[in-house]
C-alpha positions as CSV (number, residue, x, y, z in Angstrom):
1,M,-154.4,48.8,-82.5
2,I,-151.4,47.6,-84.8
3,G,-151.3,44.7,-87.1
4,I,-152.2,44.0,-90.7
5,V,-153.7,46.5,-92.6
6,S,-153.8,45.0,-96.4
7,Y,-152.0,42.1,-97.8
8,G,-150.9,41.2,-101.2
9,G,-149.6,37.7,-102.6
10,Y,-148.0,37.1,-106.3
11,L,-146.9,33.3,-107.9
12,P,-145.2,33.6,-111.5
13,L,-147.3,32.2,-113.8
14,N,-145.1,29.0,-114.4
15,R,-145.1,25.9,-112.8
16,I,-143.7,22.9,-113.1
17,N,-144.7,19.5,-112.0
18,R,-141.8,17.8,-110.1
19,D,-142.0,14.5,-111.9
20,I,-140.7,16.6,-114.8
21,I,-137.7,17.3,-113.0
22,F,-137.4,13.7,-111.2
23,K,-137.5,11.9,-114.7
24,S,-134.5,14.2,-115.4
25,M,-132.5,14.1,-112.6
26,G,-134.3,11.5,-110.4
27,W,-131.2,9.0,-111.4
28,L,-128.9,11.1,-109.2
29,H,-131.2,11.2,-105.9
30,Q,-134.1,8.4,-105.6
31,A,-135.0,9.5,-102.4
32,A,-135.7,13.2,-103.3
33,Y,-138.6,12.0,-104.9
34,M,-142.1,14.2,-104.3
35,K,-145.1,14.9,-105.1
36,G,-146.9,18.2,-107.2
37,E,-145.4,21.0,-108.6
38,K,-143.6,24.2,-107.9
39,C,-143.8,27.4,-108.9
40,V,-140.8,29.0,-111.7
41,A,-140.2,32.7,-111.9
42,N,-140.0,33.8,-116.2
43,F,-136.7,34.4,-117.1
44,D,-137.4,38.5,-116.6
45,E,-138.2,38.1,-112.9
46,D,-136.1,38.2,-109.8
47,S,-136.8,38.8,-106.1
48,V,-137.4,42.4,-106.2
49,T,-139.7,42.0,-109.3
50,M,-142.4,39.7,-107.4
51,A,-141.9,42.1,-104.3
52,V,-143.1,45.4,-106.5
53,A,-146.3,42.7,-107.9
54,S,-147.5,41.7,-104.6
55,A,-146.7,45.1,-103.3
56,M,-148.6,46.4,-106.1
57,N,-151.7,43.6,-105.3
58,C,-151.2,44.7,-101.3
59,L,-151.5,48.7,-102.0
60,E,-154.8,48.4,-104.5
61,G,-157.2,50.9,-103.1
62,Y,-154.6,52.7,-101.1
63,D,-152.8,56.1,-100.9
64,R,-149.7,55.3,-101.6
65,N,-148.3,59.0,-99.9
66,S,-149.7,57.0,-96.4
67,V,-147.2,54.8,-96.9
68,G,-144.2,55.3,-94.2
69,G,-141.7,52.7,-95.0
70,V,-140.9,50.0,-97.1
71,Y,-138.9,46.5,-95.6
72,F,-137.6,44.0,-98.0
73,A,-136.7,40.2,-96.6
74,S,-135.1,37.9,-99.5
75,T,-132.0,35.4,-99.5
76,T,-131.9,36.1,-103.3
77,S,-131.2,39.7,-103.5
78,P,-130.0,41.0,-106.7
79,F,-127.8,43.2,-105.4
80,R,-124.9,42.5,-102.4
81,E,-124.6,46.6,-102.1
82,R,-127.9,48.6,-103.2
83,E,-131.0,48.6,-101.0
84,C,-133.6,46.8,-103.0
85,A,-136.4,48.2,-100.5
86,D,-135.3,51.5,-102.4
87,I,-135.8,50.1,-105.8
88,I,-139.4,48.7,-104.8
89,G,-140.1,52.1,-103.5
90,T,-139.2,53.9,-106.4
91,A,-140.8,51.3,-108.5
92,L,-144.4,52.3,-106.6
93,D,-143.5,55.8,-106.7
94,L,-143.7,56.3,-103.4
95,K,-142.7,59.2,-101.0
96,S,-138.7,59.8,-100.8
97,N,-138.9,60.9,-96.9
98,I,-139.7,56.8,-95.7
99,R,-138.0,54.5,-94.0
100,T,-136.2,51.7,-95.7
101,A,-134.5,48.4,-94.9
102,D,-133.3,45.3,-96.2
103,F,-133.6,42.0,-94.3
104,A,-131.2,38.9,-95.8
105,D,-129.5,35.4,-94.7
106,S,-132.3,33.7,-93.5
107,T,-135.3,32.1,-94.2
108,S,-136.4,33.4,-91.0
109,A,-136.3,37.0,-92.8
110,G,-139.9,37.4,-93.5
111,T,-141.0,37.0,-89.7
112,S,-138.0,38.4,-89.0
113,A,-138.2,41.9,-90.9
114,L,-142.8,41.3,-89.5
115,V,-142.0,41.8,-86.0
116,A,-139.3,44.5,-86.9
117,A,-142.2,46.4,-88.5
118,I,-144.8,45.8,-86.1
119,D,-142.1,47.2,-83.2
120,C,-141.2,50.1,-85.5
121,I,-144.7,51.2,-85.5
122,S,-145.4,50.3,-82.5
123,A,-142.8,53.0,-81.7
124,G,-144.7,55.4,-83.4
125,T,-141.5,55.7,-85.8
126,A,-143.6,55.0,-88.7
127,N,-147.0,54.3,-89.7
128,N,-148.3,52.1,-92.7
129,L,-145.3,50.5,-93.7
130,L,-145.3,47.9,-96.7
131,L,-143.2,44.8,-95.7
132,C,-142.0,42.7,-98.4
133,A,-141.3,39.2,-98.8
134,S,-139.6,37.5,-102.1
135,D,-137.5,34.6,-102.9
136,V,-136.7,33.2,-106.1
137,R,-134.1,29.9,-105.1
138,V,-132.3,27.8,-106.7
139,G,-131.2,24.2,-106.2
140,K,-128.5,22.6,-107.6
141,P,-129.5,19.9,-110.1
142,G,-130.5,16.6,-108.9
143,S,-130.8,18.1,-105.5
144,S,-133.6,17.8,-103.3
145,Q,-133.4,21.4,-103.1
146,E,-134.1,21.6,-106.3
147,I,-137.3,19.8,-106.3
148,S,-138.7,21.4,-103.5
149,F,-137.8,25.1,-103.8
150,S,-140.0,27.9,-105.1
151,D,-140.3,31.5,-106.5
152,G,-142.8,34.3,-105.1
153,A,-143.8,37.1,-102.7
154,A,-145.7,38.3,-100.1
155,S,-146.8,41.7,-99.3
156,L,-148.7,43.3,-96.1
157,L,-149.1,46.9,-95.5
158,L,-149.0,47.4,-91.6
159,G,-150.7,49.9,-89.5
160,S,-152.8,51.3,-86.7
161,D,-156.4,52.3,-89.0
162,G,-158.5,50.0,-90.3
163,V,-156.2,47.1,-88.8
164,I,-157.9,43.6,-90.5
165,A,-155.6,41.3,-88.1
166,S,-154.5,43.1,-85.1
167,W,-151.2,41.7,-83.7
168,E,-151.7,40.1,-80.1
169,G,-147.8,39.1,-79.3
170,S,-144.6,37.1,-80.7
171,Y,-142.1,34.9,-79.3
172,S,-139.3,33.6,-81.1
173,V,-136.1,31.8,-80.7
174,S,-132.8,31.6,-82.4
175,Y,-130.2,29.6,-83.5
176,D,-127.1,29.2,-85.2
177,F,-128.3,25.7,-87.0
178,P,-126.2,25.0,-90.0
179,D,-128.5,22.6,-91.8
180,H,-128.0,25.0,-94.9
181,W,-126.0,28.0,-96.2
182,R,-124.7,29.6,-99.2
183,T,-121.2,31.7,-99.3
184,E,-120.8,35.1,-101.7
185,N,-119.6,33.0,-104.0
186,D,-122.0,30.3,-104.6
187,R,-125.3,30.5,-106.9
188,T,-127.2,27.3,-105.5
189,D,-127.4,26.2,-101.4
190,R,-125.8,23.8,-100.0
191,A,-127.2,21.8,-97.1
192,W,-126.6,19.1,-94.8
193,E,-128.3,15.9,-94.6
194,D,-131.9,16.3,-94.8
195,R,-132.4,14.6,-91.5
196,F,-130.4,16.9,-89.9
197,G,-132.1,20.1,-90.7
198,R,-135.4,17.6,-90.2
199,E,-134.5,15.9,-86.8
200,E,-132.9,18.6,-85.3
201,G,-134.4,22.0,-86.3
202,Y,-138.1,21.8,-87.8
203,R,-139.3,19.1,-85.3
204,K,-137.8,21.4,-82.5
205,F,-137.9,25.3,-83.5
206,V,-141.4,25.6,-84.6
207,P,-142.9,23.6,-81.6
208,E,-140.7,25.6,-79.5
209,A,-141.6,29.5,-80.7
210,I,-145.4,27.9,-81.4
211,S,-145.4,26.4,-77.5
212,G,-143.2,29.4,-75.9
213,L,-146.1,32.0,-77.6
214,L,-149.2,29.8,-76.2
215,A,-147.6,30.2,-72.7
216,K,-146.1,33.3,-73.2
217,Y,-150.0,34.8,-73.1
218,G,-151.9,32.1,-71.5
219,L,-153.5,30.4,-74.6
220,S,-154.2,26.6,-75.5
221,P,-154.8,25.3,-79.0
222,K,-158.3,24.9,-78.4
223,N,-158.1,28.9,-78.8
224,I,-156.8,29.1,-81.7
225,A,-158.6,29.1,-85.2
226,K,-155.8,28.5,-87.4
227,V,-152.0,27.5,-86.8
228,A,-150.0,28.5,-90.3
229,F,-146.1,27.7,-90.5
230,P,-144.2,26.1,-93.5
231,G,-144.5,22.7,-94.7
232,I,-140.9,22.3,-95.7
233,Y,-141.0,18.3,-94.5
234,P,-144.9,17.9,-95.2
235,R,-145.5,14.7,-92.7
236,D,-143.6,16.1,-90.3
237,H,-145.9,19.2,-90.6
238,A,-148.4,16.8,-89.8
239,Q,-146.7,15.9,-87.0
240,V,-145.5,19.0,-85.6
241,S,-148.7,20.4,-85.6
242,K,-150.4,17.0,-83.5
243,R,-147.9,16.9,-81.6
244,L,-148.5,20.8,-80.6
245,G,-152.0,19.8,-79.9
246,F,-153.8,21.0,-83.0
247,E,-156.4,19.3,-84.5
248,P,-156.2,18.9,-88.7
249,D,-159.3,21.9,-89.4
250,Q,-156.9,24.6,-87.4
251,V,-153.9,23.6,-89.8
252,Q,-153.9,26.0,-92.5
253,D,-152.6,24.0,-95.8
254,H,-148.8,24.3,-96.1
255,L,-149.6,24.8,-100.2
256,M,-146.1,22.9,-100.7
257,T,-147.9,20.1,-102.8
258,F,-149.0,23.1,-105.0
259,M,-146.7,25.8,-104.3
260,G,-143.5,24.8,-103.1
261,N,-140.9,25.8,-100.5
262,T,-140.7,29.8,-101.5
263,G,-138.1,30.6,-98.4
264,T,-138.6,34.1,-97.2
265,P,-142.2,34.8,-97.9
266,Y,-143.3,31.4,-97.3
267,P,-144.7,31.6,-94.1
268,L,-146.5,35.1,-94.6
269,M,-148.1,33.6,-97.4
270,I,-149.4,31.1,-96.0
271,L,-151.1,33.8,-93.4
272,I,-152.3,35.6,-96.4
273,S,-154.3,32.0,-97.4
274,A,-155.5,32.1,-93.7
275,L,-156.7,36.0,-93.9
276,E,-158.7,34.8,-97.6
277,D,-160.5,32.6,-95.4
278,A,-161.0,33.8,-92.0
279,S,-164.0,35.3,-89.9
280,P,-163.5,38.4,-87.6
281,G,-162.9,36.9,-84.0
282,D,-160.6,34.5,-85.9
283,T,-157.0,34.1,-83.9
284,I,-154.2,32.9,-85.8
285,I,-150.8,31.7,-85.7
286,V,-148.1,32.2,-88.2
287,A,-144.4,30.7,-87.6
288,G,-141.2,30.9,-90.0
289,F,-138.3,28.6,-90.2
290,G,-134.5,29.5,-90.3
291,N,-131.7,29.5,-88.0
292,G,-134.6,29.7,-85.3
293,S,-138.4,30.2,-85.9
294,D,-140.4,33.7,-85.0
295,A,-144.1,32.7,-84.1
296,L,-146.7,35.5,-83.9
297,L,-150.5,35.7,-83.0
298,F,-152.9,38.0,-84.6
299,K,-156.7,38.7,-84.1
300,V,-159.0,39.1,-86.9
301,T,-161.1,42.1,-87.1
302,E,-164.2,43.0,-88.8
303,E,-162.0,45.0,-90.8
304,I,-161.3,41.7,-92.7
305,E,-164.6,42.2,-95.3
306,K,-163.3,45.1,-96.8
307,A,-159.8,43.5,-97.8
308,R,-161.2,40.4,-99.2
309,G,-160.5,40.6,-103.7
310,Q,-159.5,38.8,-106.4
311,K,-156.4,40.3,-106.7
312,R,-155.0,40.6,-103.5
313,G,-154.0,36.6,-102.3
314,L,-153.0,33.8,-103.9
315,K,-156.0,32.2,-104.8
316,R,-156.1,33.3,-108.1
317,Y,-152.3,32.9,-108.5
318,L,-152.5,28.9,-107.6
319,E,-155.2,29.0,-109.9
320,S,-154.3,30.4,-112.6
321,K,-150.9,28.6,-114.2
322,R,-148.7,27.9,-117.5
323,D,-147.2,24.7,-117.6
324,L,-143.7,24.4,-118.1
325,T,-143.4,20.8,-119.5
326,S,-139.6,21.4,-120.3
327,Y,-136.9,21.1,-118.2
328,E,-134.2,22.0,-120.5
329,K,-135.9,25.6,-120.8
330,Y,-136.3,25.7,-116.8
331,L,-132.5,25.3,-117.0
332,A,-132.4,27.9,-118.7
333,F,-134.6,30.2,-117.0
334,R,-132.6,30.0,-114.1
335,G,-128.7,30.2,-116.0
336,F,-127.4,26.8,-115.6
337,I,-127.4,26.3,-119.6
338,S,-126.9,28.9,-122.0
339,P,-128.3,28.5,-125.1
340,E,-126.6,30.3,-128.4
341,G,-128.4,33.2,-128.6
342,G,-126.5,35.0,-131.8
343,I,-124.7,37.9,-132.0
344,R,-127.3,40.1,-131.5
345,A,-127.9,38.4,-127.7
346,E,-124.5,39.6,-127.2
347,A,-125.1,43.3,-127.7
348,I,-125.7,45.0,-124.6
349,P,-126.9,48.7,-124.3
350,Y,-124.9,50.5,-122.3
351,T,-126.4,52.5,-119.1
352,A,-125.6,55.3,-118.4
353,L,-126.9,55.8,-114.6
354,S,-126.6,59.6,-114.4
355,L,-129.4,59.0,-117.0
356,T,-132.1,56.7,-115.3
357,W,-131.3,58.4,-111.9
358,R,-132.6,61.7,-113.3
359,D,-135.3,59.8,-114.8
360,R,-135.8,57.5,-112.5
361,R,-139.8,58.4,-111.9
362,E,-140.2,57.9,-115.4
363,I,-138.3,54.7,-115.7
364,L,-139.0,52.7,-112.7
365,G,-142.0,54.2,-111.5
366,L,-143.6,54.8,-114.7
367,C,-144.6,58.2,-114.7
368,G,-146.1,60.3,-117.4
369,T,-147.3,63.6,-117.3
370,R,-151.1,64.6,-117.4
371,C,-151.9,68.2,-118.8
372,K,-153.2,70.3,-116.4
373,Q,-155.3,72.1,-118.8
374,C,-157.5,69.6,-120.6
375,G,-156.4,66.5,-118.2
376,T,-154.8,64.8,-121.4
377,P,-151.9,61.8,-120.0
378,Q,-149.3,61.1,-122.0
379,Y,-146.1,58.4,-121.6
380,P,-143.5,59.5,-121.7
381,A,-143.3,62.5,-120.1
382,Q,-143.6,65.7,-122.5
383,R,-143.6,69.3,-122.1
384,V,-146.1,69.9,-125.0
385,C,-150.0,68.8,-124.4
386,V,-150.4,65.4,-127.0
387,N,-154.2,66.7,-127.4
388,P,-154.5,68.8,-130.9
389,D,-157.2,70.7,-129.9
390,C,-155.0,72.0,-126.8
391,G,-151.5,72.5,-127.0
392,A,-150.5,73.4,-124.0
393,I,-146.4,74.3,-122.6
394,D,-145.6,73.3,-119.6
395,E,-148.6,72.8,-117.8
396,M,-148.1,68.9,-117.2
397,E,-148.3,66.9,-113.6
398,Y,-146.6,64.1,-112.8
399,Y,-149.1,60.8,-114.0
400,R,-148.4,57.7,-112.8
401,F,-149.5,54.5,-115.3
402,S,-148.8,51.4,-113.5
403,D,-151.9,51.6,-111.5
404,K,-153.3,51.8,-114.8
405,K,-155.4,48.9,-117.0
406,G,-155.0,48.4,-120.7
407,T,-155.5,47.3,-124.2
408,I,-153.5,46.1,-126.8
409,F,-154.1,48.8,-129.9
410,S,-151.5,46.7,-131.6
411,F,-148.7,43.8,-131.4
412,T,-146.4,42.3,-133.6
413,G,-143.6,38.7,-132.8
414,D,-140.2,39.0,-133.3
415,L,-138.1,36.0,-134.0
416,L,-135.2,37.7,-134.7
417,A,-134.4,39.7,-131.6
418,F,-132.8,37.5,-128.9
419,T,-135.0,36.7,-126.3
420,P,-135.0,33.5,-123.8
421,N,-138.0,32.3,-124.5
422,P,-138.8,33.4,-127.9
423,P,-140.6,34.9,-129.9
424,G,-140.1,38.0,-128.7
425,I,-143.9,40.0,-128.6
426,Y,-144.2,43.8,-128.3
427,A,-147.5,45.6,-128.0
428,V,-149.2,49.1,-128.5
429,I,-151.3,49.8,-125.2
430,D,-154.1,51.7,-124.8
431,F,-154.2,53.1,-120.9
432,E,-157.6,53.5,-119.2
433,G,-158.1,57.0,-119.0
434,G,-156.2,57.9,-121.8
435,G,-152.0,57.8,-122.9
436,R,-150.3,55.5,-125.2
437,F,-147.0,53.5,-125.4
438,W,-145.3,50.3,-126.5
439,F,-144.1,47.3,-124.6
440,D,-142.3,44.0,-124.3
441,V,-145.0,41.4,-123.3
442,T,-144.3,38.8,-121.2
443,D,-146.7,35.7,-119.6
444,S,-148.0,35.1,-122.9
445,D,-147.8,33.4,-126.0
446,L,-148.2,35.0,-129.8
447,E,-151.2,32.8,-130.5
448,S,-152.8,34.3,-127.6
449,M,-152.6,37.9,-128.7
450,E,-155.5,39.8,-129.4
451,I,-156.5,43.5,-130.9
452,G,-158.1,45.0,-127.7
453,M,-157.0,42.2,-125.1
454,P,-156.9,43.7,-121.5
455,V,-153.8,43.6,-120.1
456,E,-151.7,45.5,-116.7
457,V,-148.4,46.5,-116.8
458,S,-145.6,44.4,-114.9
459,F,-141.9,45.8,-113.2
460,R,-139.8,43.3,-114.8
461,R,-135.7,42.8,-115.7
462,R,-135.4,44.0,-119.3
463,Y,-131.9,43.7,-119.3
464,V,-128.9,42.0,-117.9
465,D,-125.7,43.5,-118.3
466,E,-123.0,40.6,-116.5
467,K,-120.3,42.2,-117.2
468,G,-121.5,45.5,-116.2
469,G,-123.3,44.4,-113.2
470,I,-126.3,46.5,-114.1
471,I,-130.3,45.3,-114.5
472,G,-132.1,47.5,-116.5
473,Y,-135.8,47.2,-114.4
474,F,-139.2,48.6,-116.4
475,W,-142.0,47.4,-116.6
476,K,-143.7,44.9,-119.8
477,A,-147.5,43.9,-120.4
478,V,-149.1,40.7,-119.2
479,P,-152.5,39.6,-119.5
480,I,-154.7,40.1,-117.1
481,L,-155.4,36.8,-115.1
482,G,-159.1,35.5,-115.3
């Protein structure tokens, strides 16, 4: 049996109500109005950091040494020539002898990578393959894309042991459909008329893939518990479902109103939402959209109860949010405006790539050491045990801190150092099980900081050297949701 072993979702904490965007730019495009809100990645997040966050949720409770590969799907990769799946694998402290690949250039890359992962496992090439899909989608100010595009990530662990939803089959259609595109020199999407994408693409490709899947396996809509596909055009979403013969209670909420169009991970996020409420025996169809459509059929097994948890899915992220009330701050986070940061903002540290390569497990994987004599852990890596009652020398083993919780020992706010979201906050963190280090704090404000507050660490961009084309990734402390 091959299928989904675990799942993990991630949505950034920031939300912006679409009314705020429309009140600022609606004069330019009156037809762009849409209700609800969308997710906004923080200034230190990108598609790689969010992929790591969703993967951390997905792998909670699983032996990372059993992961045999990482696939990364995104249309907003921060690099054009550096495989992001390798960055993700290093941040997760996975083995080096794994299969990695990036999937790009279409919003259907998420479902395409899912089909490829299943094919890989079916061929016996790899097992326990981790699929991460993530996007930070940027629409031009005043466009309908700015209103609908959103940010987020989804991860699926695929394998043949402990399957919670078995793969039953798939059906794909592929077209060179030019509804929207982005060249090497474009920061934002270019799009043809919405009506063209809606009527010639969305209304035809998604039904073709789903009806093709049903016909291929001799099924009818009444055999399906839930059908999940992106609600890029909410009204058409309901019409497509009805035309295919599905009743309203069979259609998974498209989350467009509360989350937005996250692009590559969008269909996988709706699938995760369906799995959160699924029962053994349920059959689920998930379909993507973008240059055609992939439709996949899954059947939920008895193992589904083991995968349930507050952290893995999307519910807690949909419920936990921080309102972004400033359209100008939203533009600054997206790089459309460059607020004055002072001379300190121009002092980007030189990055010695040879050093980051040698210490990659310590920097990207947040691995310190643990004394084999007394069991005391510490970050960064030490040769001499910090326990005054031990003091053993060169008796250390690697110890991963990225999956450990902690509490704030001390903190400070800094109004002098530059940050796109002042003030800068730094805290010394005591980890459960031992170990202490200082981190930047993000997704928080100074007023809510408290000594003893529970925190966890999140993979983030610490700085961006635009001149050198280098992104400095490291871990920051974030409050634990809920």
